[in-house]
Legacy VTK file of the C-alpha trace (Angstrom):
# vtk DataFile Version 3.0
C-alpha trace
ASCII
DATASET POLYDATA
POINTS 202 float
58.375 36.696 28.671
58.346 33.956 31.193
57.729 30.281 30.387
54.199 30.625 32.088
53.209 33.691 29.981
54.372 32.064 26.902
52.254 28.983 27.596
49.248 31.257 28.028
49.760 32.962 24.819
50.375 29.711 22.959
47.181 28.281 24.313
45.119 31.295 23.424
46.584 31.264 19.985
45.808 27.618 19.500
42.221 28.212 20.667
41.732 31.148 18.253
42.978 29.013 15.394
40.662 26.158 16.445
37.723 28.483 16.512
38.607 29.992 13.078
38.843 26.373 11.652
35.474 25.376 13.074
33.887 28.626 11.651
35.463 28.116 8.296
34.244 24.568 8.182
30.672 25.689 9.177
30.634 28.062 6.336
31.654 25.387 3.806
28.916 22.807 5.017
25.789 23.091 2.724
22.874 24.690 4.329
19.449 23.456 3.637
17.226 25.409 1.368
13.772 26.314 2.602
12.383 23.656 0.254
14.616 21.024 1.729
13.595 22.089 5.235
9.995 21.739 4.260
10.562 18.290 2.866
12.252 17.172 5.981
9.329 18.396 8.021
6.739 16.779 5.807
8.590 13.326 6.095
8.869 13.925 9.851
5.082 14.557 10.177
4.261 11.585 7.947
6.296 9.244 10.045
5.198 10.262 13.494
2.596 8.016 15.161
-0.507 9.972 16.172
-3.886 9.334 17.785
-5.044 6.656 15.272
-1.891 4.552 16.153
-2.540 5.039 19.882
-6.111 3.749 19.281
-4.793 0.743 17.537
-2.182 0.067 20.270
-5.076 0.073 22.923
-6.263 -3.060 21.152
-3.128 -5.058 21.736
-3.462 -8.320 23.697
-4.527 -11.853 23.268
-8.044 -12.940 21.902
-10.180 -16.129 21.785
-11.847 -16.253 18.393
-15.266 -17.831 17.154
-14.993 -18.274 13.378
-17.754 -18.777 10.918
-17.168 -19.268 7.194
-19.636 -19.723 4.362
-19.183 -21.455 0.967
-22.775 -21.031 0.059
-25.275 -18.273 1.382
-27.937 -20.920 1.591
-26.016 -23.468 3.546
-24.932 -23.226 7.276
-21.504 -21.854 7.923
-18.462 -23.984 9.255
-17.608 -23.039 12.779
-14.098 -23.021 14.296
-12.387 -21.627 17.172
-8.897 -20.164 17.483
-6.750 -17.443 19.218
-5.113 -14.140 18.213
-2.300 -12.142 19.462
-2.073 -8.489 18.554
1.066 -6.362 19.201
2.429 -3.006 18.103
5.610 -2.931 15.745
8.028 -0.310 14.533
7.746 2.037 17.567
3.919 2.018 17.660
3.292 2.536 13.898
1.946 -0.817 12.926
-0.388 -3.313 14.540
0.712 -7.014 13.938
-1.791 -9.781 14.285
-0.875 -13.524 14.472
-3.843 -15.981 14.294
-3.940 -19.715 14.945
-6.901 -21.826 14.305
-8.281 -24.565 12.032
-9.909 -24.244 8.667
-11.841 -27.238 7.279
-10.398 -29.386 9.899
-6.896 -28.510 9.241
-4.444 -26.318 11.192
-4.449 -22.855 9.963
-2.416 -19.739 10.829
-2.531 -16.165 9.562
-0.585 -13.126 9.768
-2.001 -9.496 9.453
-0.777 -5.920 9.796
-2.625 -2.775 9.946
-1.561 0.785 10.003
-2.774 4.334 9.440
-1.159 6.468 6.717
-0.680 10.025 7.823
-0.158 11.091 4.426
-3.276 9.564 2.703
-5.499 9.797 5.786
-6.548 6.072 5.162
-6.035 2.866 7.292
-4.391 -0.042 5.380
-4.074 -3.714 6.039
-2.524 -6.696 4.733
-3.246 -10.326 5.261
-1.650 -13.722 4.404
-2.104 -17.147 5.866
-1.160 -20.694 5.561
-3.787 -21.691 2.866
-2.161 -19.371 0.373
0.934 -17.939 -0.826
-0.788 -14.670 -1.901
-1.512 -11.456 -0.117
-4.736 -9.570 0.443
-4.182 -5.848 0.487
-6.948 -3.592 1.823
-7.656 0.284 2.402
-10.288 1.825 4.450
-11.535 4.237 7.053
-12.496 4.132 10.777
-14.631 6.393 12.866
-13.968 7.687 16.389
-15.441 4.350 17.848
-12.865 2.222 15.693
-15.677 0.960 13.496
-13.950 0.490 10.225
-14.866 -0.334 6.570
-12.077 -1.720 4.314
-12.088 -2.567 0.590
-9.465 -5.249 -0.528
-8.503 -7.750 -3.150
-6.625 -10.874 -3.734
-6.025 -13.294 -6.814
-8.379 -16.200 -7.215
-6.275 -19.357 -7.428
-8.689 -21.134 -9.708
-9.809 -18.327 -12.048
-6.448 -16.385 -11.793
-8.630 -13.169 -11.711
-8.707 -10.452 -9.067
-11.354 -10.762 -6.404
-12.764 -7.787 -4.603
-13.963 -8.035 -1.137
-15.413 -5.807 1.620
-14.515 -5.996 5.391
-16.044 -4.270 8.275
-15.098 -4.367 11.987
-16.946 -3.071 14.948
-16.603 -3.068 18.699
-19.663 -4.288 20.530
-18.080 -3.872 24.005
-14.632 -2.822 25.283
-13.403 -6.530 25.012
-15.435 -7.787 21.953
-14.726 -7.018 18.334
-16.722 -8.404 15.202
-14.998 -8.874 11.807
-17.160 -9.585 8.878
-16.009 -10.247 5.352
-18.040 -10.076 2.106
-17.161 -11.082 -1.392
-18.588 -12.429 -4.586
-20.432 -15.784 -4.414
-20.654 -18.415 -7.290
-23.386 -16.286 -8.898
-21.206 -13.128 -8.736
-23.464 -11.436 -6.036
-21.998 -10.349 -2.777
-22.306 -12.869 0.197
-20.866 -13.041 3.652
-17.847 -15.292 3.351
-16.696 -14.995 7.010
-17.366 -13.710 10.551
-14.769 -13.782 13.330
-15.658 -12.763 16.944
-12.761 -11.559 18.858
-12.990 -11.716 22.758
-9.991 -10.072 24.540
-8.453 -12.175 27.257
-5.902 -9.728 28.417
LINES 1 203
202 0 1 2 3 4 5 6 7 8 9 10 11 12 13 14 15 16 17 18 19 20 21 22 23 24 25 26 27 28 29 30 31 32 33 34 35 36 37 38 39 40 41 42 43 44 45 46 47 48 49 50 51 52 53 54 55 56 57 58 59 60 61 62 63 64 65 66 67 68 69 70 71 72 73 74 75 76 77 78 79 80 81 82 83 84 85 86 87 88 89 90 91 92 93 94 95 96 97 98 99 100 101 102 103 104 105 106 107 108 109 110 111 112 113 114 115 116 117 118 119 120 121 122 123 124 125 126 127 128 129 130 131 132 133 134 135 136 137 138 139 140 141 142 143 144 145 146 147 148 149 150 151 152 153 154 155 156 157 158 159 160 161 162 163 164 165 166 167 168 169 170 171 172 173 174 175 176 177 178 179 180 181 182 183 184 185 186 187 188 189 190 191 192 193 194 195 196 197 198 199 200 201
């Protein structure tokens, strides 16, 4: 047999050995059970942004704010102005909002996040700001027009007890959104605590 023929035989033999090794390794690798495959599919579905996330993304941009806050339902509100920037994070899964304003004459900034949980079918939001070291956590629902109702809570810094609140948002035009927050007054009855009118600039 010539050197050329020997080389071909050697190459073919090497190839066959390699294929056998790959096939043997493939057999040794653990195969997913149907249950494991179902779990992977459930996690993938839960983590994939959907139409609710696209609707939130459509509100990204910068806004001018008109803020009213009430300490007493029988007294006129304090009025402030501010700005907000909304952007999507985590590859379109979470809306992040940064607010800059004043509160009671002092510089005030806030940070909020909002998302939609594919697993629970509920919207969620968090809020913290420069007047607190705590966190407001809320959960709610939104309709097809992105009018939303949330229920949330935070810890009262004076009484050290949990305070429950109700928040609503609604769009009155393609560029104007109104946020209203309600909570217990000094008499324990629900009162409006805040209203923010968002006007989109771009």
